VOGU-3710 file (C-alpha; in Angstrom, 3 decimals, decimal comma):
1> mledlttaaf> 0,007/-0,393/0,021  1,407/3,358/-0,577  2,474/5,871/1,834  -0,418/8,600/3,075  2,921/11,343/2,213  -0,516/14,039/2,041  0,936/16,869/4,259  4,514/15,135/4,630  7,943/17,583/3,949  9,855/16,076/1,305
11> sptswpaayp> 13,676/17,010/1,156  15,527/17,324/-2,098  17,646/14,245/-2,345  14,385/12,271/-1,741  12,583/13,987/-4,922  12,960/11,136/-8,089  14,996/13,194/-10,446  13,527/12,126/-13,005  10,923/13,784/-12,419  9,610/16,733/-14,645
21> qgyavvdvet> 10,237/20,229/-13,639  7,074/21,730/-14,249  3,467/21,304/-14,729  0,445/23,254/-16,459  -2,567/21,717/-14,782  -5,022/22,544/-18,258  -8,854/22,417/-18,206  -10,560/23,781/-21,017  -14,606/24,137/-21,521  -15,570/22,921/-25,051
31> tglarddrii> -18,731/23,014/-27,738  -18,815/19,628/-27,975  -16,344/16,473/-28,212  -16,564/15,987/-31,472  -13,089/16,602/-34,179  -14,655/19,922/-35,617  -16,049/21,422/-32,098  -14,564/24,147/-29,693  -12,831/25,392/-27,137  -15,081/28,169/-25,344
41> saavyrldar> -13,032/29,213/-22,150  -9,400/27,481/-20,761  -7,543/27,589/-17,892  -3,692/27,232/-16,473  -2,325/26,416/-13,647  1,808/26,449/-13,239  2,805/24,045/-10,984  6,411/24,197/-10,084  8,433/20,781/-9,573  6,741/19,476/-6,694
51> gevedhwytt> 3,409/20,789/-7,310  3,213/24,106/-5,934  1,345/26,928/-7,323  3,136/29,479/-9,126  0,538/31,139/-11,342  -2,773/31,182/-12,651  -4,894/31,926/-15,591  -8,343/31,980/-17,261  -9,566/33,589/-20,380  -13,310/32,829/-22,475
61> vnperdpgpv> -12,937/31,847/-26,383  -15,172/32,922/-29,191  -15,709/29,688/-30,758  -16,944/31,346/-33,860  -19,906/29,288/-33,552  -23,262/28,126/-31,577  -21,537/27,428/-27,981  -23,486/23,766/-27,843  -24,138/22,787/-23,922  -24,811/25,672/-22,349
71> wihgltseal> -26,643/23,675/-19,780  -22,829/21,969/-18,986  -20,451/25,192/-19,046  -23,171/28,044/-18,607  -21,589/30,279/-21,689  -24,123/31,779/-23,976  -23,764/33,134/-27,277  -23,830/36,675/-25,799  -21,663/35,644/-23,246  -18,827/34,566/-25,311
81> egaplfpdia> -19,669/37,456/-28,545  -16,186/39,758/-26,889  -14,036/36,904/-25,700  -11,075/36,644/-28,223  -10,466/34,095/-30,827  -8,199/31,855/-29,972  -5,079/32,989/-32,565  -5,564/36,645/-29,704  -4,422/34,166/-26,845  -2,285/31,821/-28,060
91> eeftarlqgr> 0,784/33,420/-27,373  -0,269/34,072/-23,921  -1,575/30,003/-23,840  2,132/28,892/-24,929  3,716/30,915/-22,175  1,551/29,128/-19,410  2,234/25,280/-21,609  6,107/26,082/-22,800  8,392/23,449/-21,337  5,821/21,932/-19,297
101> vlvahnavfd> 3,809/19,027/-18,855  0,525/19,165/-19,634  -1,683/17,665/-16,944  -5,429/17,302/-16,791  -8,915/14,528/-16,089  -8,826/12,516/-19,290  -5,655/14,543/-21,137  -5,739/12,872/-23,845  -9,154/14,962/-24,559  -8,312/18,189/-23,333
111> wqmiareyar> -4,775/17,693/-24,967  -6,317/17,201/-28,741  -9,056/19,885/-28,697  -5,743/22,587/-27,734  -3,628/21,116/-30,554  -6,183/21,006/-32,866  -6,972/24,920/-32,289  -2,836/25,686/-32,526  -3,820/23,712/-35,698  -6,755/26,175/-36,362
121> akceapvrqr> -4,014/29,418/-36,114  -1,753/27,555/-38,278  0,472/27,447/-35,649  2,237/24,524/-32,766  0,949/23,012/-29,404  4,070/24,237/-27,383  3,484/20,625/-25,204  5,538/17,590/-26,393  4,441/15,047/-22,485  1,296/15,184/-21,345
131> lctialskel> -0,163/13,506/-17,550  -3,225/12,635/-16,909  -5,111/12,518/-13,399  -6,909/10,029/-14,101  -3,880/6,849/-14,401  -2,152/8,877/-12,084  -4,559/7,276/-10,078  -4,219/4,385/-11,371  -0,767/3,600/-11,188  -1,279/5,077/-6,967
141> glplpnhkle> -4,147/2,684/-6,464  -6,230/5,474/-5,111  -9,783/4,026/-3,614  -12,029/5,781/-6,138  -15,407/4,979/-6,142  -15,366/6,086/-10,107  -12,717/8,185/-12,319  -14,581/11,815/-11,768  -13,040/14,537/-11,174  -15,184/15,085/-8,071
151> slaahfgvvq> -13,777/11,231/-6,639  -10,904/12,379/-7,058  -11,418/15,547/-5,166  -13,205/14,339/-2,365  -10,587/11,583/-1,758  -7,853/14,812/-1,167  -10,554/17,123/0,726  -10,712/19,793/-2,472  -13,942/21,496/-2,468  -15,473/21,719/-5,584
161> rrahhaldda> -17,012/24,815/-5,604  -18,449/25,086/-9,662  -17,955/22,313/-11,666  -17,623/23,288/-15,581  -16,562/25,883/-14,763  -12,509/25,817/-16,700  -10,592/28,057/-13,901  -12,781/25,654/-11,167  -12,172/22,554/-12,294  -7,638/23,401/-13,324
171> rvlaeafrps> -7,819/24,401/-9,433  -9,685/21,976/-7,784  -7,585/18,989/-10,241  -4,301/21,509/-9,146  -4,657/20,973/-5,238  -5,539/16,968/-6,488  -2,262/16,915/-8,372  0,223/17,920/-5,766  -0,470/15,150/-2,942  -1,113/12,768/-5,842
181> lraaaangvr> 2,431/13,721/-6,883  3,724/13,738/-3,417  2,353/10,276/-3,019  4,139/9,351/-6,745  7,317/10,457/-5,682  7,786/9,603/-1,822  6,553/5,560/-3,470  9,620/5,631/-6,718  5,916/5,446/-8,794  6,609/5,533/-12,534
191> lplhecrplt> 4,808/8,955/-13,960  2,268/7,539/-17,001  4,217/10,166/-19,125  2,398/10,325/-22,544  4,739/11,999/-25,871  2,478/14,942/-27,706  2,894/15,373/-31,647  1,355/18,845/-32,813  -1,392/18,332/-35,276  -0,236/20,157/-38,615
201> ewsdrpatpr> -2,506/19,499/-41,102  -6,506/20,872/-41,967  -8,920/22,113/-44,729  -11,359/24,041/-44,552  -15,453/22,627/-44,515  -18,843/24,049/-43,965  -19,740/23,308/-40,735  -21,576/24,731/-37,276  -22,996/28,499/-38,322  -20,580/30,603/-36,167
211> igqqaghggy> -22,417/32,976/-33,151  -24,737/35,312/-34,686  -25,238/33,777/-37,695  -27,582/31,455/-39,129  -27,085/28,642/-41,012  -26,848/28,622/-45,176  -25,286/32,100/-44,562  -21,971/32,155/-45,057  -19,624/33,128/-42,523  -17,644/31,008/-40,771
221> rggswrpsrk> -16,310/27,590/-42,335  -14,894/24,409/-39,957  -12,542/22,160/-41,031  -12,150/18,683/-41,405  -8,770/16,857/-39,390  -6,062/15,150/-41,349  -8,199/14,693/-45,010  -5,556/13,096/-46,846  -6,036/10,476/-44,358  -8,562/8,660/-45,952
231> rpacpypnpg> -7,043/5,708/-45,782  -7,688/2,686/-48,592  -9,703/-0,274/-48,020  -7,124/-2,805/-47,111  -6,146/-5,100/-49,951  -5,425/-8,249/-48,145  -8,567/-10,418/-47,231  -8,834/-11,051/-43,108  -7,130/-14,181/-41,887  -8,341/-14,720/-38,840
241> ryeaggrlkq> -7,382/-13,880/-35,153  -4,192/-12,927/-34,107  -3,020/-15,425/-32,531  -1,191/-15,246/-28,667  3,249/-15,296/-29,581  2,458/-15,799/-32,917  2,510/-13,054/-35,701  0,572/-10,780/-37,517  -0,788/-10,472/-40,709  -1,935/-8,172/-43,700
251> gmrvafsgdt> -5,131/-8,013/-43,602  -5,814/-8,853/-39,952  -8,100/-6,042/-38,038  -6,974/-4,123/-35,447  -9,110/-1,706/-33,718  -7,926/0,478/-30,743  -9,593/1,401/-27,604  -8,417/4,228/-24,882  -5,341/6,882/-24,789  -2,135/6,013/-26,790
261> sierdlledr> 1,796/7,536/-26,048  1,941/8,148/-30,081  -0,587/9,890/-31,455  -3,295/7,738/-32,701  -3,821/8,950/-36,317  -0,297/8,121/-36,446  -0,363/4,561/-35,041  -3,200/3,859/-36,919  -0,897/5,285/-39,939  1,380/2,773/-39,336
271> ateaglhvat> -0,253/-0,226/-38,910  -2,074/0,704/-42,797  1,108/0,825/-43,659  2,245/-2,624/-42,595  -1,390/-4,011/-44,412  -3,285/-4,129/-41,239  -7,470/-3,040/-42,038  -7,474/-0,604/-39,343  -11,348/-1,419/-37,834  -12,855/1,645/-36,302
281> slsrltsllv> -15,590/-0,256/-34,430  -15,392/-3,781/-33,046  -16,881/-7,347/-34,077  -16,676/-11,085/-34,017  -14,188/-10,459/-37,374  -11,861/-8,251/-35,688  -8,644/-9,817/-34,586  -7,283/-8,260/-32,003  -7,530/-5,175/-30,123  -5,204/-2,393/-28,787
291> tndpesgtsk> -5,359/-0,823/-25,458  -3,246/0,096/-22,309  -6,159/0,323/-19,955  -7,682/-3,953/-20,965  -9,895/-3,222/-17,151  -11,307/-0,072/-18,831  -14,867/-1,084/-19,710  -15,512/0,851/-22,297  -17,539/-0,516/-25,683  -14,324/-1,989/-27,390
301> vvkarqfgtp> -13,260/-3,848/-24,678  -16,256/-5,354/-23,239  -17,207/-6,296/-26,357  -13,331/-8,175/-27,192  -14,458/-9,676/-23,476  -17,637/-11,229/-25,223  -16,025/-12,306/-28,296  -12,672/-13,417/-27,079  -11,023/-10,973/-29,426  -7,284/-10,887/-28,465
311> ivdeaafgql> -5,899/-7,875/-26,392  -2,484/-6,593/-27,017  -1,222/-2,695/-25,485  1,167/-0,796/-27,430  4,118/-1,206/-26,347  3,650/-5,366/-27,525  1,894/-4,021/-30,970  4,793/-1,413/-31,547  7,618/-4,624/-31,113  4,050/-6,996/-33,515
321> ladvepasee> 4,711/-4,453/-36,096  7,596/-4,886/-37,054  7,721/-8,513/-38,152  4,095/-8,679/-39,882  3,821/-11,638/-42,078  2,692/-11,145/-45,911  -0,792/-12,196/-46,818  -1,092/-15,459/-49,330  -0,839/-15,930/-52,319  -4,259/-17,269/-53,784
//
């Protein structure tokens, strides 16, 4: 069991030398969860190497479209109409993130939303690593009933005042991250850091109307991510399921679930280039599921268990990709 070190003091020699030198605890509120959705508010708490707060920052952002679920985040079109556009706050945002590990609750979501906004603004997000507090709580074995932010906050006695307000959510997460980080350091836990690769491809297409405009009346044009990534049909027949200890074979159907250290699109590209069929859903025909969290309970993991589909993690999949068996000749 991990030692309870929420209030413990640490000497310089007790802190793991490999740990990052600073963190940016981030929360973004958005118009929705899809790739074309936009950030409408963002908050950053900058923390030093040991999780102490240095400063914080908050801004609303005009998404140039309908704000989405107002009943959740409380930001109306009227409230956002005078807010800065993302390119207007990108420089300040960059200063807050530069040289730090991005920390968020379900970090892959916040990271991807941020990366897309930077890509739209034709610049690059200054983030190279992220840390998900859900993953960290699992590494620490925290006895949480679920992985909601409110449960993590309650565990550490942090009072949440305004749920789904970016500034308060970031504050709550920063206060819960500090004891988590100290517990990890005291027990020599390796932090679950993931690599971040900025998005660079973006093309215009019609999308949701901007604030103050009606559909079909011009103005805003949204975008589609990585248009060149539309993959052709796999030319090889499906040879069946992957067998543990064996090799992947061209034509096998591979599905992915959950966060990956390599950006998902790049990982899928590698699979396609190796002659595999990248599947967006899981069925009885799926040859293999790749996930770093086989106990997550996602729909793909649940189906894989039901169908008996083999499951491997990202590292094992990377090794398998290095030696894919050619498809059988007809």
